[in-house]
C-alpha positions in Angstrom: 76.1 -50.1 184.7 77.1 -53.5 183.2 75.2 -54.7 180.1 73.3 -57.8 181.0 74.5 -60.0 178.1 71.7 -62.3 177.0 72.2 -64.9 174.2 70.2 -63.5 171.2 69.3 -67.2 170.4 66.6 -68.5 172.7 66.7 -72.1 171.5 69.1 -73.8 169.2 68.1 -77.2 167.7 70.8 -78.3 165.2 70.8 -75.7 162.4 67.5 -74.3 163.6 67.8 -71.2 165.8 64.9 -69.4 167.4 66.0 -65.9 168.2 64.5 -63.4 170.6 64.1 -60.9 167.7 61.9 -63.4 165.7 59.9 -64.2 168.9 59.3 -60.5 169.5 57.6 -60.3 166.0 55.5 -63.4 166.5 54.4 -62.5 170.1 53.8 -58.9 169.1 51.6 -59.8 166.2 49.6 -62.3 168.3 49.2 -60.0 171.2 48.2 -57.0 169.0 45.7 -59.3 167.3 44.1 -60.3 170.6 43.9 -56.6 171.7 42.4 -55.6 168.4 39.8 -58.4 168.8 38.9 -57.0 172.3 38.4 -53.5 170.8 36.1 -55.0 168.2 34.0 -56.6 171.0 33.5 -53.1 172.5 30.8 -51.9 170.1 30.2 -48.9 172.4 33.6 -47.5 171.6 32.7 -47.1 167.9 29.4 -45.2 168.1 26.5 -46.2 166.0 28.5 -47.3 163.0 30.1 -50.1 165.0 33.6 -51.6 164.5 35.0 -51.4 161.0 35.7 -55.1 160.6 34.4 -58.3 162.2 36.4 -61.1 163.8 36.8 -63.3 160.6 37.8 -60.1 158.7 40.4 -59.3 161.3 41.9 -62.7 160.9 42.4 -62.1 157.2 43.7 -58.6 157.9 46.4 -59.9 160.3 47.8 -62.0 157.4 47.9 -58.9 155.1 49.6 -56.9 157.8 52.2 -59.6 158.6 53.2 -59.6 154.9 53.3 -55.8 154.9 55.5 -55.7 158.1 58.1 -58.2 156.7 58.2 -57.0 153.1 58.0 -53.3 153.9 60.4 -53.5 156.9 63.1 -55.3 154.8 62.7 -53.2 151.7 62.6 -50.0 153.8 65.9 -50.9 155.5 67.6 -51.5 152.1 66.2 -48.4 150.4 66.6 -46.0 153.4 69.8 -47.3 155.0 71.8 -49.7 152.7 70.8 -49.0 149.1 74.2 -50.2 147.9 73.1 -53.8 148.4 70.8 -53.4 145.4 73.9 -53.2 143.2 76.5 -55.3 145.2 74.3 -58.2 146.2 70.6 -57.9 145.3 69.9 -61.4 146.6 70.7 -60.1 150.1 67.4 -58.2 150.0 65.6 -61.5 150.4 67.8 -62.8 153.3 65.6 -61.4 156.0 67.1 -63.8 158.5 70.4 -61.9 158.3 68.7 -58.9 160.0 68.0 -55.4 158.9 64.5 -54.1 159.3 63.2 -50.6 159.2 60.2 -49.4 161.2 59.4 -46.7 158.6 59.5 -49.2 155.8 57.3 -51.6 157.8 54.9 -48.8 158.4 54.6 -48.1 154.7 54.1 -51.8 154.1 51.3 -51.9 156.6 49.7 -48.8 155.2 49.7 -50.3 151.7 48.3 -53.6 153.1 45.6 -52.0 155.1 44.7 -49.7 152.2 44.3 -52.6 149.7 42.4 -54.7 152.3 40.0 -51.9 153.1 39.4 -51.1 149.4 38.8 -54.8 148.5 36.3 -55.2 151.4 34.7 -51.8 151.0 35.7 -50.8 154.5 36.3 -47.4 156.0 40.0 -46.9 155.6 40.4 -44.4 158.4 38.4 -46.5 160.9 40.4 -49.6 160.1 43.6 -47.5 160.5 42.4 -46.5 164.0 42.0 -50.1 165.0 45.5 -51.1 163.8 47.3 -48.0 165.2 45.7 -48.5 168.6 47.6 -51.9 168.9 50.9 -51.2 167.2 52.8 -50.0 170.4 52.5 -53.6 171.7 54.8 -54.8 168.9 57.0 -51.8 169.1 57.7 -52.4 172.8 58.7 -56.1 172.2 60.8 -55.2 169.2 62.8 -52.6 171.1 63.4 -55.1 174.0 64.7 -57.5 171.3 67.0 -54.8 170.0 68.4 -54.4 173.5 68.9 -58.2 173.9 70.7 -58.2 170.6 73.0 -55.4 171.8 72.2 -53.2 168.7 70.9 -49.7 168.0 72.7 -48.4 171.1 72.8 -44.7 172.1 75.5 -42.0 172.2 78.2 -41.9 174.8 77.1 -40.5 178.2 78.1 -40.4 181.9 74.6 -40.9 183.3 74.4 -43.5 186.1 72.4 -46.0 184.0 74.7 -45.8 181.0 75.8 -49.2 179.6 78.9 -50.5 177.8 77.5 -52.5 174.9 79.9 -55.2 173.7 79.9 -54.2 170.1 80.0 -50.4 170.7 83.5 -50.0 172.2 84.5 -49.2 175.8 82.4 -46.0 176.3 79.2 -46.1 178.4 76.2 -45.2 176.3 72.5 -44.4 176.5 70.4 -47.6 176.5 68.3 -46.0 173.7 66.5 -49.2 173.0 65.0 -49.1 176.5 64.1 -45.4 176.0 62.2 -46.3 172.8 60.5 -49.3 174.4 59.2 -47.1 177.2 58.2 -44.2 175.0 57.1 -45.9 171.7 55.7 -48.9 173.6 54.4 -48.1 177.0 53.7 -44.4 176.9 52.2 -44.3 173.4 50.0 -47.3 174.3 48.7 -45.5 177.4 48.0 -42.4 175.4 46.1 -44.3 172.7 44.2 -46.3 175.4 43.1 -43.0 176.9 42.0 -41.8 173.4 40.0 -45.0 172.7 38.5 -45.7 176.1 38.3 -42.3 177.9 37.8 -39.9 175.0 36.0 -42.4 172.8 37.7 -41.1 169.7 37.3 -44.3 167.8 34.0 -42.7 166.9 35.9 -40.1 165.0 37.7 -42.0 162.2 41.3 -41.0 161.8 41.9 -39.3 165.1 43.4 -42.4 166.9 45.6 -43.1 163.9 46.6 -39.5 163.8 47.6 -39.6 167.5 49.8 -42.7 166.8 51.6 -41.2 163.8 52.2 -37.8 165.4 53.1 -39.4 168.7 55.5 -41.9 167.2 57.1 -39.3 165.0 57.8 -36.9 167.9 59.1 -39.7 170.2 61.4 -41.0 167.5 62.8 -37.6 166.7 63.5 -37.1 170.4 65.2 -40.4 170.9 67.3 -39.9 167.7 69.1 -37.1 169.5 70.4 -39.7 172.0 70.8 -42.7 169.6 74.1 -43.3 167.8 73.6 -42.9 164.0 74.5 -45.9 161.9 78.1 -45.7 160.8 77.3 -46.4 157.2 74.9 -43.4 156.9 76.0 -40.0 155.6 76.5 -37.1 158.0 73.4 -34.9 157.7 73.8 -31.2 158.7 72.9 -29.9 162.2 72.9 -33.4 163.7 69.8 -34.6 161.7 69.5 -38.3 161.2 67.7 -40.5 158.7 65.3 -41.5 161.5 64.4 -37.8 162.0 63.9 -37.2 158.3 61.6 -40.2 158.0 59.6 -39.3 161.1 58.9 -35.7 160.2 56.3 -36.7 157.5 54.6 -38.9 160.2 54.1 -36.0 162.5 52.6 -33.9 159.6 50.4 -36.8 158.5 49.3 -37.4 162.0 48.4 -33.8 162.6 46.3 -33.8 159.4 44.4 -37.0 160.5 43.6 -35.5 163.9 42.4 -32.3 162.3 40.3 -34.1 159.8 38.7 -36.4 162.4 38.0 -33.5 164.8 36.2 -31.4 162.3 32.4 -31.4 163.0 30.4 -33.1 160.3 29.6 -36.4 158.7 33.3 -37.6 159.1 33.2 -37.1 162.8 29.8 -38.1 164.2 
């Protein structure tokens, strides 16, 4: 199947270039913000305690999260995948426009931002985490589509009918792993979380929805990593393990703990 080459630059005005990848971040944050606002409006989903933050508070939280995504994503990429930059060209860490963002780093950055925000405002950290995790797949979907447009993060060679020849990956047809991730991390995980929030009403059990997200993302990422081509600059781990798998395993464990904690009868799970 031929790769549908799309210019990574949406609009070029002189030296100013608006890229699909940057647009994915902007639209993802705005769409997630809107959906989170809609969840806040549904007071019946949160039991008697109500939503963990009001609309003005959500506006402030979005700013904190945006900083966490960018700073954490960039630092995570450097520390997890290209630590040599710290010695060879430390200023490159600040050049976000050159590309190189890590989901796991961005996740840690958001965790830190949400934790500090909740503590400063005296909010229930687990309930705020549920609100944020319920909307994250929106951004994940758009981000993976942007990866596909950029022709990056391609999969391993395969002879499946929908395999694609990516321009920068050589002549071999490969798994379109970006599309796999968009469908699994974005669409499927969103639907599972929607079922948890609206059908099961688990927003009333702080931590459960966040736990489903962490465990679900970790499992999906580990699965797709078996089909995704490892970065050439990464060391060869034994038994085909990749850095993405290693970083996702703690997410699965953390998610399982959150679900168990929230499902235990008592004051924490009304």
